[in-house]
C-alpha positions in Angstrom: 67.2 -66.0 -181.0 64.5 -64.7 -178.8 65.2 -64.1 -175.1 62.4 -65.6 -173.0 62.1 -64.8 -169.3 60.8 -67.4 -166.8 61.8 -70.5 -164.9 62.1 -74.0 -166.1 59.3 -76.3 -165.2 62.0 -78.5 -163.6 62.8 -75.6 -161.2 59.2 -75.1 -160.4 58.6 -78.9 -159.8 61.6 -79.3 -157.5 61.0 -76.1 -155.5 59.2 -76.0 -152.2 56.4 -73.9 -153.6 52.9 -75.4 -153.3 51.4 -76.7 -156.5 47.7 -77.4 -156.2 46.2 -80.4 -158.0 44.4 -78.0 -160.4 47.6 -76.1 -161.2 49.5 -79.4 -161.7 46.8 -80.6 -164.1 46.9 -77.3 -166.0 50.7 -77.5 -166.4 50.2 -81.1 -167.7 47.5 -80.0 -170.1 49.6 -77.2 -171.4 52.6 -79.6 -171.9 50.3 -82.0 -173.8 49.0 -79.1 -176.0 52.6 -78.1 -176.9 53.5 -81.7 -177.8 50.3 -82.1 -179.8 51.0 -78.8 -181.7 54.5 -80.0 -182.5 53.2 -83.3 -183.8 50.4 -81.7 -185.8 53.0 -79.7 -187.8 54.7 -83.0 -188.7 57.6 -82.9 -186.3 58.8 -84.8 -183.2 60.6 -82.8 -180.5 62.7 -85.7 -179.1 63.9 -83.7 -176.0 60.7 -83.4 -174.0 61.5 -82.9 -170.3 60.7 -80.3 -167.6 64.0 -78.6 -168.1 62.9 -77.7 -171.6 59.5 -76.1 -170.7 59.8 -72.5 -169.5 57.1 -71.1 -167.2 56.6 -67.4 -168.0 55.3 -64.8 -165.6 51.9 -64.9 -167.3 51.6 -68.6 -166.4 52.1 -69.9 -170.0 54.6 -72.6 -170.9 57.0 -72.3 -173.7 59.0 -75.2 -175.2 62.8 -74.8 -175.6 65.7 -76.7 -177.2 64.7 -78.2 -180.5 68.2 -79.2 -181.7 67.1 -82.9 -181.8 63.8 -82.3 -183.6 63.0 -84.4 -186.7 60.2 -85.0 -189.1 57.7 -87.6 -187.8 58.2 -89.7 -190.9 61.9 -90.2 -190.0 61.5 -93.7 -188.6 65.2 -94.2 -187.9 66.3 -91.1 -186.0 69.4 -91.2 -183.8 68.8 -92.1 -180.1 69.2 -88.5 -179.0 67.6 -87.6 -175.7 67.9 -87.6 -171.9 68.0 -91.2 -170.5 65.2 -90.8 -167.9 62.8 -89.8 -170.7 63.8 -92.2 -173.5 61.6 -95.3 -173.9 63.1 -98.7 -174.3 62.0 -98.9 -177.9 63.7 -95.7 -178.9 66.2 -96.3 -181.7 64.6 -99.5 -183.0 64.0 -99.6 -186.7 60.6 -98.4 -187.8 59.7 -96.7 -184.6 58.0 -93.3 -185.1 59.8 -90.6 -183.1 56.4 -89.2 -182.1 56.0 -92.2 -179.9 59.1 -91.3 -178.0 57.7 -87.8 -177.3 54.6 -89.4 -175.9 56.6 -91.6 -173.6 58.7 -88.6 -172.5 55.5 -86.6 -171.8 54.3 -89.4 -169.5 57.7 -89.3 -167.7 57.3 -85.5 -167.3 53.9 -86.0 -165.7 55.4 -88.6 -163.3 58.1 -86.2 -162.4 55.7 -83.3 -161.8 53.6 -85.5 -159.5 56.6 -86.9 -157.5 58.3 -83.4 -157.3 61.7 -85.0 -157.8 64.6 -84.1 -160.1 63.9 -87.2 -162.2 60.7 -89.2 -162.9 60.3 -92.3 -160.8 61.6 -95.4 -162.6 58.9 -97.7 -161.3 55.3 -97.1 -162.3 54.2 -98.4 -158.9 56.1 -95.7 -157.1 54.3 -93.1 -159.3 50.9 -94.7 -158.5 51.6 -94.6 -154.8 52.5 -90.9 -154.9 49.5 -90.1 -157.1 47.2 -91.9 -154.6 48.7 -90.0 -151.7 48.1 -86.7 -153.6 44.6 -87.9 -154.3 45.0 -87.5 -158.0 42.2 -88.8 -160.2 42.5 -92.4 -161.3 41.9 -91.2 -164.9 45.1 -89.2 -164.7 47.1 -92.2 -163.5 45.6 -94.3 -166.3 46.4 -91.6 -168.9 50.1 -91.6 -167.8 50.2 -95.4 -168.1 48.8 -95.2 -171.6 51.4 -92.5 -172.6 54.1 -94.9 -171.6 52.6 -98.1 -173.0 55.3 -100.6 -174.0 53.7 -100.8 -177.4 54.7 -97.5 -179.1 51.6 -97.7 -181.4 49.3 -97.9 -178.5 50.5 -94.7 -176.8 47.8 -92.1 -176.2 48.1 -89.2 -178.6 49.0 -85.9 -176.9 45.8 -84.2 -178.1 43.7 -86.9 -176.3 45.9 -86.5 -173.2 45.2 -82.8 -173.3 41.5 -83.3 -173.5 41.5 -85.7 -170.6 43.5 -83.2 -168.5 41.1 -80.3 -169.4 38.1 -82.5 -168.4 39.8 -83.3 -165.1 40.4 -79.6 -164.5 36.7 -78.8 -165.1 35.6 -81.5 -162.7 37.8 -80.0 -160.0 36.0 -76.7 -160.4 32.5 -78.3 -160.2 
């Protein structure tokens, strides 16, 4: 086992330190990249949450805790996971565990925006906080698509990452 130094993204999120919109979007893009990389290798993480992302001193995120991981083609995995990040469809027969990771990624983004210990349960609460923080409408729509009630309609992590990278570039311009 490798010892990795850093703070969990949960610690960063719930701290009093300022997180600019650009930095928030960069964290989200990096989280989406990690999920996309896991999925591209044929695996589902199944425990995606800010506690399991470690922010290193160099600003890079690392994913931790893969004890629940399973192959994507395993359409009947156990309902392992943290309740606030598990979609309602998790555990139903024939549901790809990759879709649960995408839902959890959206929950992580909601939690990052709200700066709370758990993601807001109601999407309207998240939307209100996002408006107050003046986050782009494209970001809010992307989170909504990650948490679509139809697991097959959820936005792939690679697409979410591209959206986030584009939003970061627009903030620079």
